[in-house]
Biopython code that builds the backbone (N, CA, C, O; Angstrom):
import numpy as np
from Bio.PDB.StructureBuilder import StructureBuilder

atoms = [
    (1, "MET", "N", (-4.065, -3.876, -40.933)),
    (1, "MET", "CA", (-5.193, -3.744, -40.000)),
    (1, "MET", "C", (-4.955, -4.599, -38.744)),
    (1, "MET", "O", (-5.375, -4.234, -37.646)),
    (2, "THR", "N", (-4.291, -5.713, -38.918)),
    (2, "THR", "CA", (-4.044, -6.568, -37.748)),
    (2, "THR", "C", (-3.154, -5.816, -36.735)),
    (2, "THR", "O", (-3.304, -5.998, -35.527)),
    (3, "GLU", "N", (-2.240, -4.983, -37.225)),
    (3, "GLU", "CA", (-1.342, -4.261, -36.308)),
    (3, "GLU", "C", (-2.142, -3.298, -35.427)),
    (3, "GLU", "O", (-1.859, -3.166, -34.236)),
    (4, "THR", "N", (-3.133, -2.631, -36.004)),
    (4, "THR", "CA", (-3.914, -1.657, -35.227)),
    (4, "THR", "C", (-4.664, -2.374, -34.099)),
    (4, "THR", "O", (-4.795, -1.830, -33.002)),
    (5, "THR", "N", (-5.150, -3.577, -34.359)),
    (5, "THR", "CA", (-5.888, -4.301, -33.318)),
    (5, "THR", "C", (-4.926, -4.751, -32.210)),
    (5, "THR", "O", (-5.327, -4.843, -31.050)),
    (6, "LYS", "N", (-3.684, -5.026, -32.548)),
    (6, "LYS", "CA", (-2.713, -5.474, -31.541)),
    (6, "LYS", "C", (-2.328, -4.310, -30.622)),
    (6, "LYS", "O", (-2.157, -4.512, -29.420)),
    (7, "LYS", "N", (-2.191, -3.117, -31.159)),
    (7, "LYS", "CA", (-1.773, -1.965, -30.347)),
    (7, "LYS", "C", (-2.736, -1.728, -29.177)),
    (7, "LYS", "O", (-2.286, -1.642, -28.034)),
    (8, "PRO", "N", (-4.036, -1.621, -29.425)),
    (8, "PRO", "CA", (-4.969, -1.400, -28.305)),
    (8, "PRO", "C", (-4.941, -2.548, -27.303)),
    (8, "PRO", "O", (-5.156, -2.342, -26.108)),
    (9, "ALA", "N", (-4.678, -3.749, -27.791)),
    (9, "ALA", "CA", (-4.641, -4.905, -26.894)),
    (9, "ALA", "C", (-3.468, -4.751, -25.924)),
    (9, "ALA", "O", (-3.563, -5.145, -24.762)),
    (10, "VAL", "N", (-2.366, -4.179, -26.402)),
    (10, "VAL", "CA", (-1.194, -3.991, -25.530)),
    (10, "VAL", "C", (-1.483, -2.901, -24.505)),
    (10, "VAL", "O", (-1.029, -2.989, -23.365)),
    (11, "LYS", "N", (-2.229, -1.881, -24.897)),
    (11, "LYS", "CA", (-2.526, -0.783, -23.972)),
    (11, "LYS", "C", (-3.397, -1.266, -22.810)),
    (11, "LYS", "O", (-3.241, -0.791, -21.685)),
    (12, "LYS", "N", (-4.292, -2.185, -23.068)),
    (12, "LYS", "CA", (-5.185, -2.669, -22.006)),
    (12, "LYS", "C", (-4.382, -3.274, -20.839)),
    (12, "LYS", "O", (-4.605, -2.894, -19.689)),
    (13, "PRO", "N", (-3.457, -4.202, -21.111)),
    (13, "PRO", "CA", (-2.678, -4.797, -20.013)),
    (13, "PRO", "C", (-1.851, -3.750, -19.279)),
    (13, "PRO", "O", (-1.643, -3.862, -18.070)),
    (14, "LEU", "N", (-1.379, -2.734, -19.995)),
    (14, "LEU", "CA", (-0.586, -1.677, -19.362)),
    (14, "LEU", "C", (-1.448, -0.949, -18.334)),
    (14, "LEU", "O", (-0.981, -0.630, -17.241)),
    (15, "LYS", "N", (-2.692, -0.689, -18.682)),
    (15, "LYS", "CA", (-3.583, 0.010, -17.743)),
    (15, "LYS", "C", (-3.820, -0.854, -16.498)),
    (15, "LYS", "O", (-3.848, -0.340, -15.380)),
    (16, "ALA", "N", (-3.988, -2.142, -16.694)),
    (16, "ALA", "CA", (-4.227, -3.049, -15.557)),
    (16, "ALA", "C", (-3.022, -3.012, -14.626)),
    (16, "ALA", "O", (-3.183, -3.016, -13.405)),
    (17, "GLU", "N", (-1.819, -2.976, -15.190)),
    (17, "GLU", "CA", (-0.606, -2.932, -14.352)),
    (17, "GLU", "C", (-0.577, -1.631, -13.558)),
    (17, "GLU", "O", (-0.213, -1.637, -12.383)),
    (18, "ALA", "N", (-0.951, -0.528, -14.174)),
    (18, "ALA", "CA", (-0.952, 0.768, -13.484)),
    (18, "ALA", "C", (-1.927, 0.718, -12.309)),
    (18, "ALA", "O", (-1.633, 1.254, -11.241)),
    (19, "ASP", "N", (-3.078, 0.082, -12.496)),
    (19, "ASP", "CA", (-4.054, -0.027, -11.405)),
    (19, "ASP", "C", (-3.469, -0.832, -10.243)),
    (19, "ASP", "O", (-3.679, -0.495, -9.078)),
    (20, "LYS", "N", (-2.736, -1.893, -10.567)),
    (20, "LYS", "CA", (-2.141, -2.726, -9.503)),
    (20, "LYS", "C", (-1.118, -1.912, -8.717)),
    (20, "LYS", "O", (-1.100, -1.960, -7.487)),
    (21, "THR", "N", (-0.270, -1.165, -9.419)),
    (21, "THR", "CA", (0.760, -0.376, -8.737)),
    (21, "THR", "C", (0.095, 0.697, -7.872)),
    (21, "THR", "O", (0.574, 0.982, -6.774)),
    (22, "ALA", "N", (-0.985, 1.286, -8.342)),
    (22, "ALA", "CA", (-1.679, 2.322, -7.570)),
    (22, "ALA", "C", (-2.313, 1.700, -6.323)),
    (22, "ALA", "O", (-2.374, 2.341, -5.274)),
    (23, "ALA", "N", (-2.779, 0.471, -6.432)),
    (23, "ALA", "CA", (-3.423, -0.193, -5.289)),
    (23, "ALA", "C", (-2.369, -0.561, -4.239)),
    (23, "ALA", "O", (-2.652, -0.520, -3.041)),
    (24, "ALA", "N", (-1.172, -0.913, -4.672)),
    (24, "ALA", "CA", (-0.119, -1.308, -3.723)),
    (24, "ALA", "C", (0.214, -0.150, -2.768)),
    (24, "ALA", "O", (0.167, -0.346, -1.554)),
    (25, "PRO", "N", (0.547, 1.042, -3.269)),
    (25, "PRO", "CA", (0.867, 2.167, -2.380)),
    (25, "PRO", "C", (-0.323, 2.560, -1.505)),
    (25, "PRO", "O", (-0.138, 3.042, -0.387)),
    (26, "ALA", "N", (-1.530, 2.358, -2.002)),
    (26, "ALA", "CA", (-2.723, 2.716, -1.211)),
    (26, "ALA", "C", (-2.820, 1.807, 0.009)),
    (26, "ALA", "O", (-3.260, 2.243, 1.072)),
    (27, "LYS", "N", (-2.413, 0.550, -0.136)),
    (27, "LYS", "CA", (-2.484, -0.386, 0.999)),
    (27, "LYS", "C", (-1.367, -0.090, 2.005)),
    (27, "LYS", "O", (-1.561, -0.272, 3.207)),
    (28, "ALA", "N", (-0.228, 0.352, 1.540)),
    (28, "ALA", "CA", (0.909, 0.612, 2.441)),
    (28, "ALA", "C", (0.538, 1.644, 3.521)),
    (28, "ALA", "O", (0.753, 1.366, 4.701)),
    (29, "PRO", "N", (-0.003, 2.811, 3.175)),
    (29, "PRO", "CA", (-0.351, 3.812, 4.194)),
    (29, "PRO", "C", (-1.391, 3.300, 5.185)),
    (29, "PRO", "O", (-1.440, 3.766, 6.324)),
    (30, "LEU", "N", (-2.223, 2.347, 4.767)),
    (30, "LEU", "CA", (-3.252, 1.820, 5.673)),
    (30, "LEU", "C", (-2.607, 0.985, 6.779)),
    (30, "LEU", "O", (-3.069, 1.011, 7.920)),
    (31, "LYS", "N", (-1.558, 0.255, 6.459)),
    (31, "LYS", "CA", (-0.905, -0.603, 7.467)),
    (31, "LYS", "C", (-0.293, 0.240, 8.590)),
    (31, "LYS", "O", (-0.561, -0.047, 9.756)),
    (32, "PRO", "N", (0.518, 1.267, 8.296)),
    (32, "PRO", "CA", (1.118, 2.089, 9.358)),
    (32, "PRO", "C", (0.062, 2.809, 10.190)),
    (32, "PRO", "O", (0.296, 3.112, 11.360)),
    (33, "ALA", "N", (-1.087, 3.082, 9.601)),
    (33, "ALA", "CA", (-2.149, 3.784, 10.335)),
    (33, "ALA", "C", (-2.660, 2.904, 11.477)),
    (33, "ALA", "O", (-3.091, 3.421, 12.507)),
    (34, "VAL", "N", (-2.617, 1.590, 11.306)),
    (34, "VAL", "CA", (-3.109, 0.680, 12.359)),
    (34, "VAL", "C", (-2.205, 0.724, 13.594)),
    (34, "VAL", "O", (-2.715, 0.885, 14.703)),
    (35, "PRO", "N", (-0.873, 0.585, 13.444)),
    (35, "PRO", "CA", (0.017, 0.638, 14.608)),
    (35, "PRO", "C", (0.017, 2.008, 15.280)),
    (35, "PRO", "O", (0.305, 2.110, 16.472)),
    (36, "LEU", "N", (-0.302, 3.055, 14.535)),
    (36, "LEU", "CA", (-0.315, 4.407, 15.114)),
    (36, "LEU", "C", (-1.434, 4.520, 16.152)),
    (36, "LEU", "O", (-1.295, 5.256, 17.130)),
    (37, "ARG", "N", (-2.524, 3.811, 15.954)),
    (37, "ARG", "CA", (-3.654, 3.917, 16.897)),
    (37, "ARG", "C", (-3.243, 3.461, 18.308)),
    (37, "ARG", "O", (-3.474, 4.195, 19.269)),
    (38, "PRO", "N", (-2.640, 2.269, 18.458)),
    (38, "PRO", "CA", (-2.230, 1.807, 19.796)),
    (38, "PRO", "C", (-1.143, 2.712, 20.386)),
    (38, "PRO", "O", (-0.998, 2.780, 21.606)),
    (39, "ALA", "N", (-0.384, 3.402, 19.540)),
    (39, "ALA", "CA", (0.684, 4.281, 20.028)),
    (39, "ALA", "C", (0.085, 5.553, 20.641)),
    (39, "ALA", "O", (0.724, 6.186, 21.482)),
    (40, "ASN", "N", (-1.118, 5.930, 20.237)),
    (40, "ASN", "CA", (-1.732, 7.154, 20.771)),
    (40, "ASN", "C", (-1.859, 7.103, 22.296)),
    (40, "ASN", "O", (-1.457, 8.059, 22.959)),
    (41, "PRO", "N", (-2.404, 6.020, 22.885)),
    (41, "PRO", "CA", (-2.548, 5.949, 24.344)),
    (41, "PRO", "C", (-1.183, 5.976, 25.042)),
    (41, "PRO", "O", (-1.092, 6.388, 26.198)),
    (42, "ILE", "N", (-0.127, 5.542, 24.353)),
    (42, "ILE", "CA", (1.209, 5.534, 24.969)),
    (42, "ILE", "C", (1.751, 6.971, 25.054)),
    (42, "ILE", "O", (2.429, 7.322, 26.019)),
    (43, "ARG", "N", (1.452, 7.791, 24.053)),
    (43, "ARG", "CA", (1.975, 9.168, 24.038)),
    (43, "ARG", "C", (1.519, 9.955, 25.273)),
    (43, "ARG", "O", (2.356, 10.507, 25.986)),
    (44, "PRO", "N", (0.212, 10.015, 25.538)),
    (44, "PRO", "CA", (-0.268, 10.763, 26.709)),
    (44, "PRO", "C", (0.205, 10.115, 28.018)),
    (44, "PRO", "O", (0.348, 10.798, 29.032)),
    (45, "GLY", "N", (0.445, 8.809, 27.993)),
    (45, "GLY", "CA", (0.883, 8.094, 29.199)),
    (45, "GLY", "C", (2.295, 8.496, 29.586)),
    (45, "GLY", "O", (2.600, 8.608, 30.774)),
    (46, "ALA", "N", (3.168, 8.717, 28.599)),
    (46, "ALA", "CA", (4.558, 9.095, 28.895)),
    (46, "ALA", "C", (5.068, 10.053, 27.826)),
    (46, "ALA", "O", (5.841, 9.647, 26.959)),
    (47, "PRO", "N", (4.649, 11.323, 27.870)),
    (47, "PRO", "CA", (5.080, 12.308, 26.866)),
    (47, "PRO", "C", (6.539, 12.707, 27.050)),
    (47, "PRO", "O", (7.179, 13.131, 26.088)),
    (48, "ARG", "N", (7.083, 12.581, 28.264)),
    (48, "ARG", "CA", (8.478, 12.993, 28.515)),
    (48, "ARG", "C", (9.473, 12.106, 27.759)),
    (48, "ARG", "O", (10.351, 12.636, 27.079)),
    (49, "PRO", "N", (9.367, 10.772, 27.854)),
    (49, "PRO", "CA", (10.335, 9.893, 27.161)),
    (49, "PRO", "C", (10.280, 10.071, 25.647)),
    (49, "PRO", "O", (11.270, 9.812, 24.963)),
    (50, "LEU", "N", (9.144, 10.508, 25.114)),
    (50, "LEU", "CA", (9.033, 10.690, 23.662)),
    (50, "LEU", "C", (9.827, 11.917, 23.227)),
    (50, "LEU", "O", (10.369, 11.933, 22.122)),
    (51, "ALA", "N", (9.907, 12.940, 24.067)),
    (51, "ALA", "CA", (10.620, 14.174, 23.705)),
    (51, "ALA", "C", (12.104, 13.891, 23.457)),
    (51, "ALA", "O", (12.619, 14.277, 22.407)),
    (52, "PRO", "N", (12.808, 13.237, 24.378)),
    (52, "PRO", "CA", (14.239, 12.937, 24.159)),
    (52, "PRO", "C", (14.447, 11.965, 23.000)),
    (52, "PRO", "O", (15.509, 11.952, 22.378)),
    (53, "ALA", "N", (13.442, 11.161, 22.715)),
    (53, "ALA", "CA", (13.569, 10.185, 21.627)),
    (53, "ALA", "C", (13.622, 10.914, 20.282)),
    (53, "ALA", "O", (14.236, 10.406, 19.343)),
    (54, "ARG", "N", (13.007, 12.070, 20.164)),
    (54, "ARG", "CA", (12.986, 12.801, 18.882)),
    (54, "ARG", "C", (14.387, 13.266, 18.483)),
    (54, "ARG", "O", (14.795, 13.036, 17.345)),
    (55, "PRO", "N", (15.137, 13.910, 19.377)),
    (55, "PRO", "CA", (16.507, 14.354, 19.004)),
    (55, "PRO", "C", (17.414, 13.186, 18.647)),
    (55, "PRO", "O", (18.326, 13.340, 17.834)),
    (56, "LEU", "N", (17.181, 12.031, 19.235)),
    (56, "LEU", "CA", (18.018, 10.864, 18.942)),
    (56, "LEU", "C", (17.820, 10.500, 17.480)),
    (56, "LEU", "O", (18.424, 9.543, 16.995)),
]
sb = StructureBuilder()
sb.init_structure("model")
sb.init_model(0)
sb.init_chain("A")
sb.init_seg("    ")
for serial, (resi, resn, name, xyz) in enumerate(atoms, 1):
    if name == "N":
        sb.init_residue(resn, " ", resi, " ")
    sb.init_atom(name, np.array(xyz, "f"), 0.0, 1.0, " ", f" {name:<3s}", serial, name[0])
structure = sb.get_structure()
């Protein structure tokens, strides 16, 4: 009976780790979204230099 109680205890920490990993990738996309905002005003200001930059 002691073994059965240990198994669920191990599953709990595993779930907590999965939540942490899911939170990490969620924060990553938020960071790049911030620098993209200031880049928006630059695009309309000089759309020509951005075009040649794409093929590079």
